[in-house]
N, C-alpha and C positions, 0 to 999 in steps of 0.2 A: 888455393894461396897462389900470388906469386910474387918473385923477390920485390922488393921497395923499400927503398930506404924513406924512415917514417919518421925519422929526428927532423926539427925545425928549428930549436934554437934552447940556449938554456947548456950550464956545465957539460959535460963531456965527463965520462970515470970512467976510460972503458977496461974493462977487464979479459983476457982469455981463462974459456972456463972449457975442462974435456966434455961432450955429448958422450950423451948413453948408446950403447952398439950400433947398429948400421940404420939410426932414424932417421926422416932428411928436416935438415933444419933451414928453412927460407933467411933469406934478409925481411926484418921487419916481423917475423915474429917475434911474438911474447915466452918465453924460456918461462920451465920450472926450474926450478933444482928436486930431484930424484933423490929415492935412499939413500944412493951411492956416495951420491958426493957431485952428480954431473947431473948435465942437463938433459932437456930437451921440449920440444916444443909442448903449449898449453893445446887445449882441445876444448874444453869447457868450463862452466862457471868455477866445478868444484873445485876445478887447478889452483883457484884463488891465491888459496893459504897460502903456497907453495912457491909465489912467483919471483921470479929475482931478476928478473931486464929484458932489455929487447937485443935482439940479433942486429947485428952489425958487422955479418958476415954469413957467408951463406957454408952450408959441407951437404951436399947429396947420400942420398946412402949408398952411393959405390964407397963412403971415406971408410976408414978401420973405426972400430969402438978408439975411443979416448982422443978422437981428431979434436982438433982446440976452437971454438968460436969464440969472436969477438963480439964479444957483451957490455953493449949497456945498464949499468947497475940503475933500477928507476928507485925513486923518492926524495933527490935531490931538484927538484924544481923543472926539471927537464920535461921538455915538450915536447909530441908525437902526435904525426896526423894517422890518429886510425881510422881502421875499414867503421863503421857505423850502420843502422836502417839509414835511409831516410828518415827526420824526421827533423825540428824544432827546435837546437840546442839552447840551454842560458849557460851564464856562467854560473857554475855550482852543480851544476846536474851532475849525478855520478852514473859511475858505469859497469856495468861484469863484463866480465867474457864468456864472449860469443861461440870464440873458431880462435884459431894460431894468429890472428888480423884480425877480428875482429870480436868491436865492443857492441854491448846492447844497452842503451837507458834504461838506468836501474832509477830515478827518480834524483830527488833533493836530496835526501837522507844521506849521508856520509859518512854517520857511524862507524868505526872500525871491527866493531862486535853487531853479531845477530843478523849481516850482510855481507855478502859480498862484491861490494862496493873496491873498486882494485883501482881505477882513475877517477878526475874530475873535471870539467869541460872549465878548459881558461878562457874561451872566449866564444861571445854568443855565436850560434851561426845557424842557417835556414835551410830547410829541404836538402841537404847536399846530401852526398853517403858517404864524409869524411866528416869527422870531426878534429877539434885540435884539444888535446887532456896532459895534463901533468899526472902521470901515478905515482900514488900513494906508496909510501913504504912496506918494502913486500917483507918477501921471507929473513931478510936478514934483519932488520930493524921490528918484525913483527907489528906489521898496524895494520895489515889485511888477515880482515877473519872469516867463516865460513858460520861458526857459532858461538 
């Protein structure tokens, strides 16, 4: 992935959160909270229930443990343009985590349980490599679940 500013519009309620270890966090990464209360980039759909926000600053592996990263918490109606596989997207389509900055279309099911849908399409689009989404409330408000 590469550093990319993914915010498009909506409320910005930024927080500074310490990162775990000497992991790399890039601008635009979806971030999860670790058991130690720090953050790191997500890597797969299994990270859905720990999702807390989108990185608004970067921190390379050379930064020390507990370096702070600027994060936009999810679930406030903020819209981001995320990477997605080329497809046609419709308002209300659900998306799951595929990689640190990538979503995959899950379908139109947007229920909080028995899915790993983390974001909802906010604007129809076609055959592009990105999608405009609003993230569901994550770990802090516990609306995203994997079972």
